[in-house]
C-alpha positions as CSV (number, residue, x, y, z in Angstrom):
1,M,0.0,0.0,0.0
2,R,1.4,3.3,-1.1
3,T,1.7,6.1,1.4
4,P,0.9,9.7,0.9
5,H,4.6,10.5,1.1
6,H,5.2,8.4,-2.0
7,A,2.5,10.2,-3.9
8,A,3.9,13.6,-3.2
9,A,7.4,12.5,-4.4
10,H,5.9,11.8,-7.9
11,P,3.3,14.4,-8.7
12,R,0.8,13.8,-11.7
13,P,1.5,16.0,-14.9
14,N,-0.7,18.9,-15.5
15,P,-2.7,18.5,-18.7
16,Y,-2.9,22.2,-19.4
17,E,0.9,22.4,-19.4
18,E,1.1,19.6,-22.0
19,L,-1.3,21.5,-24.3
20,A,0.8,24.6,-23.9
21,A,3.9,22.7,-24.8
22,L,2.4,21.9,-28.1
23,D,2.1,25.6,-29.1
24,D,5.8,26.1,-29.2
25,G,5.8,27.4,-32.9
26,P,3.6,28.3,-35.8
27,L,1.3,25.6,-37.3
28,E,2.5,24.1,-40.6
29,V,-0.2,23.9,-43.3
30,T,0.1,21.5,-46.3
31,P,-0.6,23.2,-49.6
32,L,-3.8,22.1,-51.5
33,E,-2.0,21.5,-54.7
34,E,-0.3,18.4,-53.1
35,F,-3.7,16.7,-52.9
36,L,-4.7,17.5,-56.6
37,P,-3.3,15.6,-59.7
38,E,-0.7,17.3,-61.7
39,A,-2.1,19.4,-64.6
40,P,-1.1,18.2,-68.1
41,E,1.4,20.1,-69.9
42,E,0.4,22.6,-72.6
43,G,0.0,21.0,-76.1
44,A,-0.3,17.5,-74.7
45,E,-3.5,15.4,-75.5
46,D,-4.9,12.2,-74.1
47,A,-4.7,9.3,-76.5
48,W,-8.3,8.3,-77.9
49,A,-9.5,4.8,-77.4
50,P,-12.8,3.3,-78.8
51,P,-15.6,2.6,-76.4
52,D,-15.6,-0.9,-75.1
53,H,-19.2,-2.3,-75.3
54,R,-18.2,-5.8,-74.6
55,R,-19.4,-7.2,-71.3
56,G,-16.6,-9.1,-69.6
57,G,-14.5,-8.8,-72.7
58,R,-16.8,-11.2,-74.7
59,R,-19.0,-10.5,-77.8
60,R,-22.8,-10.6,-77.2
61,R,-24.4,-13.7,-78.5
62,N,-27.4,-13.8,-81.0
63,R,-30.8,-13.7,-79.1
64,F,-32.0,-16.8,-80.9
65,A,-28.8,-18.7,-80.5
66,G,-30.0,-20.1,-77.2
67,L,-33.5,-21.3,-78.4
68,P,-34.0,-25.0,-78.9
69,L,-34.0,-26.3,-82.5
70,A,-37.6,-27.5,-82.2
71,V,-38.8,-24.0,-81.3
72,K,-37.1,-22.6,-84.3
73,A,-38.6,-25.2,-86.5
74,V,-42.1,-24.5,-85.2
75,A,-41.7,-20.8,-85.8
76,G,-40.6,-21.4,-89.3
77,L,-43.6,-23.6,-90.0
78,V,-45.9,-20.9,-88.6
79,V,-44.4,-18.4,-91.0
80,L,-44.7,-20.7,-93.9
81,A,-48.3,-21.6,-93.0
82,A,-49.2,-17.9,-92.9
83,F,-47.8,-17.3,-96.3
84,A,-49.6,-20.5,-97.6
85,A,-52.9,-19.3,-96.2
86,L,-52.5,-15.9,-97.7
87,A,-51.7,-17.4,-101.1
88,D,-54.7,-19.7,-100.8
89,R,-57.0,-16.7,-100.0
90,W,-55.7,-14.8,-103.0
91,A,-56.3,-17.8,-105.3
92,L,-59.9,-18.1,-103.9
93,L,-60.7,-14.5,-104.5
94,Y,-59.4,-14.7,-108.0
95,A,-61.5,-17.9,-108.7
96,E,-64.6,-16.2,-107.3
97,H,-64.0,-13.2,-109.5
98,R,-63.6,-15.3,-112.6
99,A,-66.6,-17.3,-111.9
100,A,-68.8,-14.2,-111.3
101,D,-67.6,-12.8,-114.7
102,T,-68.5,-16.1,-116.4
103,V,-72.0,-16.2,-115.0
104,K,-72.5,-12.6,-115.9
105,D,-71.5,-13.2,-119.6
106,R,-73.6,-16.4,-119.8
107,L,-76.8,-14.9,-118.5
108,G,-76.3,-11.4,-120.0
109,L,-76.6,-9.7,-116.6
110,A,-76.0,-6.0,-116.1
111,A,-73.8,-6.6,-113.0
112,A,-71.7,-9.5,-111.9
113,P,-73.3,-11.8,-109.3
114,E,-71.9,-12.7,-106.0
115,V,-70.0,-16.0,-105.9
116,E,-68.8,-17.6,-102.7
117,I,-66.7,-20.8,-102.7
118,G,-66.8,-22.8,-99.5
119,G,-64.3,-25.1,-97.9
120,F,-60.7,-24.6,-96.8
121,P,-58.1,-24.7,-98.1
122,F,-59.1,-23.9,-101.7
123,L,-56.0,-25.0,-103.6
124,T,-56.1,-28.5,-102.2
125,Q,-59.7,-28.8,-103.3
126,V,-58.8,-27.7,-106.8
127,A,-55.9,-30.2,-106.8
128,A,-58.3,-32.9,-105.7
129,E,-60.8,-31.7,-108.4
130,R,-63.6,-31.4,-106.0
131,L,-65.2,-28.3,-104.3
132,E,-67.1,-28.6,-101.1
133,S,-69.7,-25.9,-102.1
134,V,-70.3,-22.9,-104.3
135,T,-73.0,-20.3,-103.6
136,V,-74.1,-17.9,-106.4
137,T,-76.5,-15.0,-105.8
138,V,-77.9,-13.2,-108.9
139,P,-80.0,-10.0,-108.5
140,D,-82.6,-8.8,-111.0
141,V,-83.1,-11.7,-113.4
142,A,-85.7,-11.3,-116.1
143,A,-88.4,-14.0,-116.1
144,D,-91.2,-13.5,-118.6
145,R,-93.2,-10.4,-117.7
146,V,-91.7,-10.0,-114.2
147,S,-88.2,-9.6,-112.7
148,L,-86.9,-11.9,-110.1
149,A,-85.5,-9.7,-107.3
150,K,-83.0,-12.4,-106.3
151,V,-81.9,-15.9,-107.3
152,S,-79.6,-17.7,-105.0
153,A,-78.4,-21.3,-105.3
154,T,-75.8,-23.4,-103.5
155,A,-74.2,-26.3,-105.3
156,H,-72.7,-29.1,-103.2
157,D,-69.8,-31.5,-103.9
158,I,-68.8,-30.0,-107.3
159,R,-66.6,-32.2,-109.4
160,L,-64.0,-30.2,-111.5
161,D,-62.5,-30.9,-114.8
162,T,-59.1,-29.2,-114.6
163,D,-55.8,-28.9,-116.4
164,G,-53.7,-28.5,-113.3
165,L,-54.2,-25.7,-110.9
166,T,-54.3,-23.0,-113.6
167,S,-57.2,-24.1,-115.9
168,V,-60.7,-25.4,-115.2
169,R,-62.4,-26.7,-118.3
170,G,-65.8,-27.5,-116.7
171,A,-67.6,-28.7,-113.6
172,G,-70.4,-31.2,-112.7
173,V,-73.0,-30.4,-110.0
174,P,-74.5,-33.5,-108.5
175,R,-77.1,-31.5,-106.6
176,F,-78.0,-28.0,-105.6
177,D,-80.7,-26.1,-103.7
178,G,-81.7,-22.5,-103.9
179,E,-84.4,-19.8,-103.6
180,V,-86.1,-17.4,-106.0
181,Q,-87.6,-14.2,-104.7
182,L,-90.2,-11.9,-106.3
183,S,-90.4,-8.5,-104.6
184,F,-93.8,-6.8,-104.3
185,A,-92.0,-3.5,-104.8
186,D,-90.8,-4.7,-108.2
187,L,-94.2,-6.1,-109.1
188,N,-95.8,-2.8,-108.3
189,R,-93.4,-1.0,-110.6
190,E,-93.5,-3.4,-113.5
191,L,-97.2,-4.6,-113.5
192,G,-99.0,-1.8,-111.7
193,S,-97.2,1.2,-113.2
194,S,-97.2,2.7,-109.8
195,Q,-101.0,2.7,-109.7
196,V,-101.6,-0.9,-108.5
197,T,-100.0,-2.4,-105.4
198,F,-99.5,-6.0,-104.5
199,T,-99.6,-7.2,-100.9
200,G,-99.4,-10.7,-99.3
201,R,-102.6,-12.1,-98.0
202,G,-102.1,-15.5,-96.4
203,R,-99.6,-18.3,-97.4
204,D,-100.7,-18.5,-101.1
205,R,-102.6,-15.4,-102.0
206,V,-101.8,-11.9,-103.2
207,R,-104.1,-8.9,-103.2
208,A,-103.9,-6.3,-105.9
209,E,-105.5,-2.9,-105.3
210,G,-105.2,0.4,-107.1
211,V,-106.4,2.7,-109.9
212,L,-107.0,1.6,-113.5
213,P,-107.6,4.5,-116.0
214,V,-110.5,3.6,-118.4
215,A,-111.9,6.0,-121.0
216,G,-110.8,9.0,-119.0
217,H,-112.2,7.7,-115.7
218,D,-110.1,6.4,-112.8
219,L,-111.7,3.1,-111.7
220,R,-110.8,1.4,-108.4
221,L,-109.3,-2.0,-109.1
222,H,-109.7,-4.9,-106.6
223,A,-108.4,-8.4,-107.3
224,E,-107.0,-11.5,-105.5
225,A,-104.5,-13.8,-107.1
226,R,-103.8,-17.4,-105.8
227,I,-100.2,-18.4,-106.3
228,R,-99.6,-22.1,-107.1
229,R,-96.9,-24.3,-108.7
230,Q,-97.5,-25.3,-112.3
231,G,-95.6,-28.3,-113.4
232,E,-92.0,-28.8,-112.3
233,R,-90.7,-25.3,-113.3
234,G,-93.6,-22.9,-113.4
235,I,-95.5,-20.5,-111.2
236,A,-99.2,-19.8,-112.1
237,T,-101.6,-17.1,-110.8
238,E,-105.3,-17.7,-110.5
239,I,-107.1,-14.3,-110.5
240,G,-110.2,-14.2,-108.5
241,A,-112.6,-11.6,-106.9
242,L,-111.7,-9.2,-109.8
243,R,-113.8,-6.0,-109.9
244,L,-113.7,-2.4,-111.0
245,D,-115.6,0.2,-108.9
246,L,-117.2,3.2,-110.7
247,G,-117.3,5.4,-107.6
248,G,-120.1,4.2,-105.3
249,L,-122.6,3.9,-108.2
250,A,-121.8,0.6,-109.9
251,T,-119.3,-2.3,-110.0
252,Y,-118.0,-4.0,-113.1
253,R,-117.0,-7.7,-112.9
254,P,-115.6,-9.0,-116.2
255,G,-117.0,-12.4,-117.3
256,T,-120.2,-14.0,-118.5
257,G,-121.6,-15.5,-115.3
258,P,-124.8,-14.2,-113.6
259,A,-122.8,-12.1,-111.2
260,Q,-120.6,-10.7,-113.9
261,G,-121.1,-7.5,-115.8
262,L,-122.0,-4.0,-114.6
263,H,-124.3,-3.8,-111.6
264,L,-125.6,-1.1,-109.3
265,T,-124.0,-1.2,-105.8
266,P,-126.2,-1.1,-102.7
267,Q,-125.4,2.6,-102.5
268,G,-126.5,3.1,-106.2
269,S,-129.8,1.3,-105.7
270,A,-130.5,3.3,-102.5
271,D,-129.9,6.5,-104.6
272,L,-133.0,5.6,-106.7
273,A,-135.2,5.9,-103.6
274,R,-133.8,9.4,-102.9
275,Q,-133.6,10.7,-106.4
276,T,-137.0,10.7,-108.2
277,R,-135.6,11.6,-111.6
278,K,-133.3,8.5,-111.7
279,A,-136.1,6.2,-110.5
280,K,-138.6,7.5,-113.1
281,A,-136.0,7.2,-115.9
282,L,-135.4,3.6,-115.0
283,L,-139.1,2.7,-114.6
284,S,-140.1,4.4,-117.9
285,V,-138.4,1.6,-119.9
286,P,-140.7,-1.4,-120.2
287,A,-137.8,-3.9,-120.8
288,I,-136.2,-2.7,-117.5
289,V,-139.5,-3.0,-115.7
290,Q,-139.9,-6.5,-117.0
291,R,-136.4,-7.5,-115.8
292,L,-137.1,-5.9,-112.4
293,G,-140.2,-8.1,-112.1
294,V,-142.5,-5.2,-111.0
295,P,-146.2,-5.4,-112.0
296,G,-147.3,-2.9,-114.5
297,A,-150.1,-1.4,-112.3
298,T,-147.5,-0.8,-109.5
299,V,-145.2,1.0,-111.9
300,R,-148.0,3.2,-113.2
301,E,-149.0,4.2,-109.7
302,A,-145.4,4.9,-108.8
303,L,-144.9,7.1,-111.8
304,A,-148.1,9.1,-111.0
305,D,-147.4,9.4,-107.2
306,D,-144.0,10.3,-105.8
307,G,-144.9,8.9,-102.5
308,R,-145.7,5.5,-104.1
309,L,-142.5,5.8,-106.1
310,T,-140.4,6.3,-103.0
311,E,-142.2,3.4,-101.3
312,L,-141.5,1.1,-104.3
313,T,-137.8,2.0,-104.9
314,G,-137.1,2.0,-101.2
315,S,-138.3,-1.6,-100.6
316,P,-135.7,-4.3,-100.1
317,R,-137.1,-6.4,-102.9
318,F,-136.8,-3.6,-105.4
319,A,-133.2,-2.9,-104.2
320,R,-132.2,-6.6,-104.8
321,Q,-133.8,-6.7,-108.2
322,A,-132.1,-3.4,-109.2
323,Q,-128.7,-4.7,-108.2
324,R,-129.2,-7.8,-110.4
325,L,-129.6,-5.8,-113.5
326,N,-126.7,-6.0,-115.9
327,L,-126.4,-2.4,-117.1
328,L,-124.2,-3.4,-120.0
329,D,-127.1,-5.3,-121.5
330,L,-129.0,-2.0,-121.5
331,A,-126.2,0.2,-122.8
332,L,-126.9,-0.3,-126.5
333,D,-130.6,-0.1,-126.4
334,H,-131.1,2.6,-123.7
335,P,-128.0,4.8,-123.5
336,R,-130.2,7.8,-122.5
337,V,-131.4,6.0,-119.4
338,L,-127.9,5.0,-118.3
339,R,-126.7,8.6,-118.8
340,R,-129.4,9.7,-116.4
341,L,-128.1,7.2,-113.9
342,G,-124.8,8.9,-114.2
343,L,-123.0,6.4,-116.4
344,D,-120.9,7.6,-119.4
345,P,-121.7,5.6,-122.5
346,E,-118.1,5.8,-123.7
347,L,-117.0,4.3,-120.4
348,L,-119.5,1.5,-120.9
349,D,-118.1,0.8,-124.4
350,A,-114.6,0.6,-123.0
351,L,-115.7,-1.8,-120.2
352,T,-117.0,-4.2,-122.8
353,G,-113.4,-4.5,-124.1
354,L,-112.0,-5.2,-120.7
355,T,-112.5,-8.9,-120.7
356,R,-111.5,-11.1,-117.8
357,P,-108.5,-12.7,-119.6
358,A,-107.2,-9.3,-120.6
359,L,-107.4,-8.0,-117.0
360,A,-106.0,-11.2,-115.6
361,E,-103.1,-11.0,-117.9
362,R,-102.2,-7.5,-116.6
363,L,-102.1,-8.9,-113.0
364,S,-100.5,-12.2,-113.8
365,L,-97.3,-13.1,-111.8
366,A,-96.7,-16.3,-113.6
367,F,-93.2,-17.3,-114.8
368,D,-91.2,-20.4,-115.8
369,L,-87.7,-21.3,-114.8
370,P,-85.5,-21.9,-117.9
371,E,-84.9,-25.5,-118.7
372,P,-81.2,-26.4,-118.5
373,E,-79.4,-28.2,-121.4
374,R,-78.2,-30.8,-119.1
375,G,-79.6,-31.8,-115.7
376,D,-82.8,-31.2,-113.9
377,V,-84.3,-28.1,-112.1
378,R,-87.5,-28.2,-110.2
379,L,-89.7,-26.0,-108.0
380,R,-90.3,-27.4,-104.5
381,E,-92.4,-24.8,-102.6
382,V,-94.2,-21.5,-103.2
383,R,-94.8,-19.2,-100.3
384,V,-96.3,-15.7,-100.1
385,E,-94.6,-13.5,-97.5
386,K,-95.0,-9.9,-96.4
387,D,-92.4,-8.5,-98.8
388,G,-92.9,-10.8,-101.8
389,I,-93.1,-14.3,-103.1
390,R,-90.4,-16.9,-102.3
391,V,-89.9,-20.1,-104.3
392,R,-87.7,-23.0,-103.2
393,V,-85.9,-24.8,-106.1
394,S,-83.6,-27.8,-106.3
395,G,-81.7,-29.6,-109.0
396,S,-79.3,-32.3,-109.9
397,G,-77.1,-33.5,-112.7
398,L,-76.1,-30.1,-113.9
399,S,-72.9,-29.5,-115.8
400,V,-71.0,-26.4,-116.8
401,G,-68.4,-26.1,-119.6
402,S,-67.0,-29.2,-121.1
């Protein structure tokens, strides 16, 4: 154990004195230039070296170099298939265009039809000399008095007669099916001259209504046509309920039956009861009175008393008898009487020339499909729809070209 005496013999150094000993002289400062690189001499230039883009000193490898060979082969096949498909589509479009021009020339059409060749690929079908299907759509085909709005047909399993891939000499069509459409809008323009309109009425009937000018008078036309198949390739129209209205006075029905001819309407016969002058003009002709079946004494009383005249002409029996009179039979012998009834003699003469066959011919929608040189074409079904008449057709054994 140290004693205090020993501690006093060796006193501890004063730290402040040590710090003061360090400040014996001025502080030396190292110049900044010693820490900076030496500046290049004037006129000296660094040597240029090209940029080094290599990683790790090696050249970059091709991005496809690492792909497996199978992947490269598949990619190549995909590219070749794309080019082959494009070439096949171009060949198909060319064939459809040539076929459309051929159909246009053969049928004398104003515009080329639409041709669509089915099946894929096309070139392999041509190489095998067999097409899966071909659809042809032809607009505005003339057929007798009417125009067919659209004719479309699809041929199946067509056999080609080719000379390689570049020449087709002909084709055989084992079977085809199609549709023929008659538009009411076209029929109105062609047959009605914008004055008669055709509308569908049921599955097999067409109604015709409009105005028919006759001898300077516009007569209201009413008719009904029944559409039916005639034979294997024809469409026939049976005209029924044909009449011409002369205002509300009379109705003309062409023909020779009891109900045919020119007859007063119920409104026309009722006018006789209200117009004394017309009634007296009719009853003043003995031949007319005889056809009416009115006793002579009754007629004499009616002509002498307007009250009795009104009573006679207003009776239901007289109205029925008056409507049965065929006014055309009286036109030649009693033109004056008919004129008093409000009928123009020239109109009556013109009506005698409007026979039922002549009027029915004006409204006929009949047509026949052309008979092919080789093969068979038949009508299958006739159907009346809202916008026109549709006819289903089928055929077999057709051939085109050689």
